[in-house]
C-alpha positions in Angstrom: -69.0 93.4 -64.2 -66.9 95.0 -61.4 -63.6 97.0 -61.0 -60.7 95.7 -59.0 -58.7 98.3 -57.6 -55.9 96.8 -55.4 -52.1 97.5 -54.5 -49.8 94.4 -54.0 -46.7 94.1 -51.9 -43.9 91.3 -51.7 -43.1 90.6 -47.9 -40.0 89.1 -46.8 -42.0 86.6 -44.6 -45.2 85.7 -43.2 -44.0 87.0 -39.7 -46.0 90.3 -40.1 -49.3 88.2 -39.4 -48.2 87.8 -35.8 -47.9 91.5 -35.6 -51.3 92.0 -37.0 -52.9 89.7 -34.6 -51.0 91.6 -31.8 -52.8 94.6 -33.0 -56.2 92.9 -32.4 -57.1 92.2 -36.2 -59.2 89.3 -36.8 -57.4 87.0 -39.2 -59.3 84.3 -41.3 -57.5 81.6 -42.8 -58.4 79.5 -45.8 -56.5 77.2 -48.4 -56.9 78.0 -52.0 -56.2 76.1 -55.1 -56.4 78.0 -58.4 -55.8 77.3 -62.2 -55.7 79.5 -65.3 -57.3 78.2 -68.5 -56.9 81.5 -70.4 -53.7 83.9 -70.2 -53.1 86.4 -73.0 -53.0 90.1 -73.7 -56.8 90.5 -73.6 -57.9 88.6 -70.6 -57.1 86.0 -67.8 -59.6 83.2 -66.9 -59.2 81.6 -63.5 -60.9 78.9 -61.5 -60.5 78.9 -57.7 -61.4 76.2 -55.2 -61.5 77.1 -51.5 -62.6 73.9 -50.1 -66.3 74.5 -50.4 -67.0 76.6 -53.6 -65.5 77.1 -57.0 -65.5 80.5 -58.4 -64.7 81.3 -62.0 -63.1 84.6 -62.6 -62.4 86.7 -65.7 -60.0 89.7 -65.6 -59.0 92.3 -68.1 -56.4 95.1 -67.8 -53.2 95.7 -65.9 -51.7 97.3 -62.9 -53.7 99.2 -60.2 -57.3 98.9 -61.9 -58.8 95.8 -63.8 -62.2 94.7 -64.9 -63.4 91.7 -63.2 -66.4 89.1 -63.7 -67.3 86.4 -61.2 -69.6 83.5 -61.2 -69.9 80.4 -59.0 -69.5 77.1 -61.0 -69.5 73.3 -60.2 -66.6 71.3 -58.8 -66.8 69.4 -62.2 -66.0 72.5 -64.0 -62.8 72.9 -61.7 -61.8 69.4 -62.6 -62.0 70.2 -66.2 -60.1 73.3 -65.7 -57.3 71.3 -64.0 -57.0 69.2 -67.0 -56.9 72.2 -69.5 -54.7 74.1 -67.0 -51.9 76.7 -68.2 -48.8 76.2 -66.2 -49.0 75.1 -62.6 -51.9 75.2 -60.4 -51.3 77.7 -57.6 -51.8 76.5 -53.9 -51.7 79.1 -51.1 -52.8 79.9 -47.6 -54.8 83.0 -47.8 -55.1 85.2 -44.3 -57.9 87.9 -44.8 -58.3 90.8 -42.5 -59.1 94.5 -42.3 -56.2 96.9 -42.7 -57.1 100.6 -42.0 -60.8 99.8 -43.0 -59.7 98.2 -46.5 -60.2 94.6 -47.3 -56.6 93.0 -47.3 -55.1 89.4 -47.4 -51.7 87.9 -47.1 -51.1 85.1 -49.4 -48.5 82.5 -48.4 -47.7 80.4 -51.4 -46.8 76.7 -51.3 -45.2 73.9 -53.6 -43.3 75.5 -56.7 -43.9 79.0 -55.2 -42.8 78.2 -51.6 -41.1 81.2 -50.1 -43.3 83.7 -51.8 -45.4 85.9 -49.5 -47.6 88.7 -50.8 -49.9 91.4 -49.4 -52.9 92.6 -51.4 -55.1 95.5 -50.3 -58.5 96.5 -52.0 -59.8 100.0 -52.4 -63.1 101.5 -53.4 -61.6 104.1 -55.6 -58.4 105.1 -57.2 -57.9 108.0 -55.0 -58.1 105.8 -52.0 -55.4 103.7 -53.2 -53.2 106.4 -54.1 -53.5 108.0 -50.6 -53.0 104.6 -48.8 -49.9 104.1 -46.8 -48.7 100.8 -45.1 -48.2 100.9 -41.3 -44.5 101.5 -40.4 -44.0 98.1 -39.3 -45.0 96.7 -43.0 -43.0 99.2 -44.7 -40.1 97.6 -43.2 -40.6 94.2 -44.8 -42.6 95.1 -48.0 -41.7 96.1 -51.6 -44.5 97.3 -53.7 -45.1 95.1 -57.0 -48.5 96.5 -58.0 -47.2 97.3 -61.4 -44.7 94.4 -61.7 -46.6 91.8 -64.0 -44.2 89.1 -62.8 -46.0 88.9 -59.5 -49.6 88.5 -61.1 -51.0 85.1 -60.2 -51.4 84.1 -63.8 -47.6 85.1 -64.4 -46.7 83.0 -61.4 -48.7 80.0 -62.7 -47.2 80.2 -66.1 -43.6 81.3 -65.4 -42.9 80.5 -61.6 -41.0 82.9 -59.2 -39.4 85.8 -60.6 -35.7 85.2 -61.1 -34.6 87.6 -58.5 -35.7 85.3 -55.9 -33.3 82.7 -56.9 -29.6 82.6 -55.9 -27.9 81.2 -58.9 -24.4 81.1 -57.4 -25.7 79.2 -54.4 -27.5 76.7 -56.8 -24.3 76.2 -58.9 -22.4 75.7 -55.8 -24.5 73.0 -54.5 -24.7 71.3 -58.0 -20.8 71.2 -58.0 -21.2 69.3 -54.8 -23.4 66.8 -56.5 -26.6 68.3 -54.7 -29.6 69.4 -57.1 -33.4 69.8 -56.7 -34.8 70.4 -60.0 -37.9 72.1 -58.5 -35.6 74.9 -57.4 -35.0 75.8 -61.1 -37.7 78.3 -61.5 -39.6 78.6 -64.9 -38.6 82.3 -65.5 -35.1 81.8 -64.9 -32.9 82.6 -67.8 -32.0 79.3 -69.4 -28.2 79.9 -69.4 -28.5 80.0 -65.6 -30.7 77.1 -65.1 -29.0 74.8 -67.6 -25.6 75.7 -66.2 -26.8 74.5 -62.8 -28.2 71.1 -64.5 -24.7 70.6 -66.5 -22.7 71.4 -63.2 -24.7 68.7 -61.4 -24.1 66.2 -64.2 -20.2 67.2 -64.4 -19.9 66.6 -60.7 -21.3 63.0 -61.0 -19.3 62.3 -64.2 -16.0 63.2 -62.2 -17.0 61.1 -59.3 -17.9 58.1 -61.0 -14.8 58.3 -63.5 -12.4 58.5 -60.6 -14.3 55.8 -58.6 -14.3 53.4 -61.8 -10.6 53.9 -62.3 -9.9 52.9 -58.7 -12.4 50.2 -58.2 -13.2 48.9 -61.8 -16.9 48.7 -60.4 -19.5 48.2 -63.4 -21.9 50.5 -61.5 -19.6 53.5 -61.5 -18.8 52.9 -65.2 -22.6 52.7 -65.9 -23.2 56.0 -64.0 -20.3 57.7 -65.9 -21.7 56.7 -69.2 -25.2 57.8 -68.2 -24.0 61.4 -67.2 -21.9 61.7 -70.2 -24.9 60.8 -72.6 -27.3 63.1 -70.5 -25.0 66.0 -70.9 -24.3 65.5 -74.8 -27.9 64.7 -75.4 -29.0 68.0 -73.6 -26.5 70.0 -75.6 -27.9 68.4 -78.9 -31.5 69.1 -77.7 -31.0 72.9 -76.6 -29.7 74.4 -79.8 -28.0 77.9 -79.3 -28.1 77.7 -75.5 -24.3 77.9 -76.0 -22.1 79.3 -78.7 -22.4 76.9 -81.6 -18.7 76.2 -81.8 -18.5 75.6 -78.1 -21.6 73.1 -78.1 -20.3 71.4 -81.1 -16.8 70.8 -79.6 -18.1 69.1 -76.6 -20.9 67.3 -78.5 -18.1 65.7 -80.5 -15.7 65.2 -77.4 -18.2 63.5 -75.3 -19.2 61.2 -78.2 -15.6 60.1 -78.5 -15.4 59.7 -74.8 -18.6 57.6 -74.4 -17.7 55.4 -77.4 -14.5 54.2 -75.8 -16.7 52.5 -73.2 -19.3 50.9 -75.7 -17.6 47.5 -76.1 -17.4 47.1 -72.4 -21.1 48.1 -72.0 -22.1 45.5 -74.8 -20.3 42.8 -72.9 -21.7 43.8 -69.6 -25.4 43.6 -71.2 -24.5 40.1 -72.8 -23.1 38.9 -69.3 -26.4 40.0 -67.7 -28.3 38.0 -70.3 -26.1 35.0 -69.7 -27.0 35.1 -65.9 -30.6 34.3 -67.0 -29.5 31.1 -69.0 -27.3 28.3 -68.7 -24.5 28.9 -71.2 -21.4 26.7 -71.6 -18.5 27.3 -69.3 -16.3 28.2 -72.2 -18.7 31.1 -73.2 -19.1 32.4 -69.8 -15.2 32.3 -69.4 -14.5 34.0 -72.5 -17.0 36.8 -71.8 -15.5 37.3 -68.4 -11.9 37.7 -69.7 -13.1 40.1 -72.4 -14.7 42.2 -69.8 -11.6 42.3 -67.8 -9.4 43.4 -70.9 -12.0 46.2 -71.7 -11.6 47.6 -68.1 -8.1 48.0 -68.5 -8.5 49.8 -71.9 -11.0 52.3 -70.5 -8.8 52.9 -67.3 -6.1 54.0 -69.9 -8.4 56.2 -71.8 -9.9 57.8 -68.9 -6.3 58.9 -67.8 -5.3 60.1 -71.1 -4.5 63.9 -71.2 -7.0 64.5 -73.9 -9.9 63.2 -71.7 -8.8 65.2 -68.7 -8.3 68.3 -70.9 -11.7 68.0 -72.4 -13.3 67.7 -68.8 -11.3 70.6 -67.5 -12.4 72.9 -70.5 -16.1 71.9 -69.9 -15.7 72.9 -66.2 -14.4 76.4 -67.3 -17.6 76.7 -69.6 -19.8 76.0 -66.7 -18.1 78.4 -64.4 -18.7 81.3 -66.9 -20.7 84.0 -65.0 -20.3 86.7 -67.6 -22.1 85.0 -70.4 -19.0 84.7 -72.6 -20.1 81.2 -74.1 -23.8 82.4 -74.4 -25.7 81.4 -77.5 -28.6 83.2 -79.2 -31.3 81.3 -77.3 -29.5 81.7 -73.8 -32.0 84.4 -72.7 -35.1 82.4 -73.0 -37.0 81.6 -69.8 -36.0 78.1 -68.6 -39.6 76.7 -69.1 -39.8 78.4 -72.5 -36.7 76.7 -73.7 -38.0 73.4 -72.2 -41.2 73.9 -74.4 -39.2 74.6 -77.6 -37.0 71.6 -77.0 -39.8 69.2 -76.0 -41.9 70.2 -79.0 -39.2 69.7 -81.4 -38.3 66.3 -79.8 -41.9 65.1 -79.9 -42.5 66.1 -83.3 -39.4 64.3 -84.6 -40.2 61.3 -82.4 -43.8 61.0 -83.9 -42.5 61.3 -87.5 -39.8 58.6 -87.1 -42.3 56.5 -85.2 -44.9 56.6 -87.8 -42.3 55.4 -90.4 -41.7 52.1 -88.7 -43.2 48.9 -90.0 -42.6 45.2 -90.4 -40.2 45.6 -93.2 -37.9 48.3 -91.7 -34.4 47.1 -90.6 -33.5 47.1 -86.9 -31.1 50.0 -87.5 -34.1 52.4 -88.0 -35.7 51.0 -84.9 -32.4 51.7 -82.8 -32.6 55.5 -84.3 -35.9 55.9 -82.9 -34.6 54.4 -79.5 -32.0 57.2 -79.4 -34.9 59.9 -79.9 -36.8 58.3 -76.9 -33.7 58.6 -74.8 -33.1 62.2 -75.6 -36.9 62.9 -74.8 -36.4 61.1 -71.6 -33.4 63.2 -70.5 -35.3 66.5 -71.4 -38.3 65.3 -69.3 -36.0 64.6 -66.4 -35.3 68.2 -66.0 -38.3 69.9 -67.7 -41.4 67.8 -66.8 -42.3 69.4 -63.4 -43.0 72.7 -65.3 -45.7 71.0 -67.6 -48.6 69.5 -65.7 -51.5 69.1 -68.2 -53.2 65.7 -68.3 -52.5 65.2 -72.2 -48.9 65.8 -71.4 -48.7 63.4 -68.6 -50.5 60.8 -70.6 -48.0 61.2 -73.6 -45.0 61.2 -71.1 -46.2 57.9 -69.5 -46.6 56.0 -72.6 -43.5 57.3 -74.0 -41.5 56.1 -71.0 -42.9 52.6 -71.4 -42.2 52.5 -75.1 -38.7 53.7 -74.3 -38.2 50.6 -72.2 -39.3 48.3 -75.1 -37.0 49.9 -77.4 -34.2 49.6 -74.9 -34.9 45.7 -74.6 -34.7 45.5 -78.4 -31.4 47.3 -78.7 -30.1 45.0 -75.8 -31.1 41.7 -77.5 -29.7 42.8 -80.9 -26.4 43.8 -79.1 -26.3 40.3 -77.6 -27.0 38.7 -81.1 -24.1 40.7 -82.2 -21.9 39.4 -79.5 -22.9 35.7 -80.2 -22.1 36.3 -83.7 -18.5 37.4 -82.9 -18.1 34.6 -80.5 -18.9 32.1 -83.1 -16.0 33.1 -85.4 -13.5 33.3 -82.5 -10.7 30.7 -82.8 -11.3 29.3 -79.4 -14.9 28.2 -80.3 -14.5 27.0 -84.1 -13.9 23.3 -83.1 -15.7 23.3 -79.8 -19.1 21.4 -80.8 -20.7 22.0 -77.5 -20.1 25.7 -77.4 -21.2 26.1 -81.1 -24.3 24.4 -80.2 -25.0 26.5 -77.2 -24.4 29.6 -79.2 -27.0 28.6 -81.7 -29.6 27.9 -79.0 -29.0 31.3 -77.6 -29.2 32.9 -81.0 -32.5 31.3 -81.7 -33.9 32.5 -78.4 -32.8 36.0 -79.0 -34.1 36.2 -82.6 -37.5 35.2 -81.2 -37.4 37.9 -78.6 -36.4 40.4 -81.2 -39.5 39.6 -83.3 -41.8 39.8 -80.5 -40.5 43.3 -79.3 -40.8 44.7 -82.8 -44.3 43.4 -82.9 -45.2 44.9 -79.4 -43.6 48.3 -80.6 -45.8 48.3 -84.0 -49.0 47.4 -82.1 -48.8 50.7 -79.9 -47.3 52.7 -82.5 -50.4 54.5 -83.6 -51.7 55.6 -80.1 -48.3 57.0 -79.0 -48.0 59.0 -82.2 -51.4 60.5 -81.8 -50.5 61.4 -78.0 -47.2 63.0 -79.1 -48.9 65.2 -81.6 -51.5 66.2 -79.1 -48.8 67.8 -77.1 -47.7 70.4 -79.8 -50.5 72.8 -79.2 -50.1 72.6 -75.3 -46.5 73.3 -75.6 -47.0 76.1 -78.1 -49.0 77.9 -75.2 -45.5 78.4 -73.6 -43.9 80.0 -76.5 -45.7 83.4 -76.4 -42.4 85.4 -75.3 -40.3 84.0 -78.1 
């Protein structure tokens, strides 16, 4: 066992390395990748690979002085650590040198931690550490963070960059222009800030596609309008107490009404795509085309209605709230913690509902499970980059594949419903050719529905197991609740 005595400084950039080399210091560079398999109040366990060796390190304590144990282990042990890692692996370039006869290094972080540069200086005693003073040229660009736990490597792995390094106003501005990179949403950001950025990005796309659809009547614009409305509503449902309960409930209901006004058109579009894959009678194709045109006119009127315009303007006002007036009880949670809470709840619900499915259950129950998959998918779109363990990735991969199967099942059932409505339409009642074509299509759809149900049930057990295996992994991120 040894004692680690070091001081740590955050630098504004890595340019100081040029000055150090100008001073004649020999700088050695190495790329490091390290992961943590234990992070708690008692100790931290780390595996570090430098391209040649793997060193396992255990540390106890905080601040200036910490106990430390080290041992060299196999690369196989490092691979196992990667699978069991807490948070993100840390990748950085380490530049080591002597600074006033003390061992020192500058770490230049990459990937999720890009932009962070840290100087560490090691000492033989507490007295040396207390007497040490940085050279003047370093004092100009350095802020000491020795006692700031947010800059410890284990904290960076678990929570990402401290929020002070994130310009929320800039992110909101870019999101309002339709620009957003989810990797810029740091794990430690307050959820209220991070999710407002996400919602602002969705809002920008809602407005763009709404206006474009009204002008062009293009199906793709209507599809994107629906998708972003659904994402917004789903996230509001999956992230309880992010906003004030009354505010969240108002927009959950409002967006449901708005989306429902486009459902008939969506069903007809899905049916039209299905007709493109077969050879229906001309009467069926003509009737569907005319119905789609009628729905386009209805939707355009609905989107121009004052109630729709008012709802979207009110939502924009909520998203522009920098004072926290609309905050809910959970708005202060870190972004990654909020994601862990939401994903854990969604996966547990999904596993429970999946387990209840069997051969005798009506299609309506399968469709309810499909909605749970869709809600999980929307959460993963914004939170998945912050959860990197192998079991999580495997469960996510299987869930995405299963969601596609549920989507096909929903589409085929919708198409069957459209056929039933067509059969009772006056224009088809005495058209023998069209009735025969409808019956042929119906039989084909019934067979596909049967096959899709069997496919889902055959893979149900494995997916439920994988979803439940994610619960303890997500619980690791709930330590600050």
